C-alpha positions, 0 to 999 in steps of 0.5 A: 542156164539157171544158177541157184544161189547158195545160202547157208542157214546162217546166211538165211538167218542174216537175211531174215533178220534184215527183212524183219528189221526193215518190215517189222521193226516193232517186233510184232508177234505174230509177224504180220506177213500178209500185211508185209506182202500186200502193203510193203511189197505191193504183191497181189495175193490170189486164191486159186481153187484146188491148187493143192489138189490138182498140182500138189502145191500150196502156192507159187509166185509169178515170174514178174513177182507181182502175184502170189497164188495160194490154194483157196482152202489154205487161204480161207481155212488154214491160217498157219499154213497160209502164213507159212506159204506167204513167208515161203514165197516172199523168201523166193522173192527176196532170195531168188528174184534173179532166178525167177526173172530168167523165166517167163510164166504166169500160170501154174502150168508155166511154173511147174514147167520151170521147176521141172526144168531144174535139176533135182538137186537145184530144185531141192536147194531152192525149196529148202531156202524158201522153207528155212527163210519162212521159219526164220521170219515167222519165228524170230530167234529173240522172240522165240527165246523170250516166248519159250522162257515165258512158257517154261515159267508158266508150266513150272508155275502150274507144278509141271517139272520140265526135268521129270516130264520132259516130253509132255512139258515140251509138247505143251510148250510147243503148242503154246508157241505155235499159237503165239507165232501162228505157225504149226508145231513142226515149224516151232520144233524145227526152230527150237532144234536149229537154235539149240534152245530145247537142248540148252534146257536139257543140259541145265 
């Protein structure tokens, strides 16, 4: 019976930090996730036509961990989502290699059969860990703090008061951070929330 490993958010943070120390020691931002997948892990990235439309997934990993399949439109036209998909899937490889190894599948149909065989709670837990790992890898804490401070100084320098224009100011900051890290605004918002960064400025 498949057993999903249990990792707390802080466990996932430690694993993401270890991943970054190993595969992005220079601290490059945005994190070169595509290069890490292809050249460090030697994994093939395979675009698949209509993967999202037909199966409602952006990507999946083969059970031998040699291929990451990605929706062709996401691959070619949605860079932020593409990067997050790769980080999510590499998260499964780092965290769940033993789980994938217990099952035999090389197609999307086989992958769906595998995920559908999991109890709902286990499937949710599996995916949560992949999402959390991806956010932590693509938006490292130290870089997030530095970039947030940078943009706060910039908007204050343009005469925008953080305290008097709280929502507007953070909308600007979040948009700039998304561009810097090449992720969606929602990923930035979750990371700011999880690390308590936004709330720290509200207290000041």
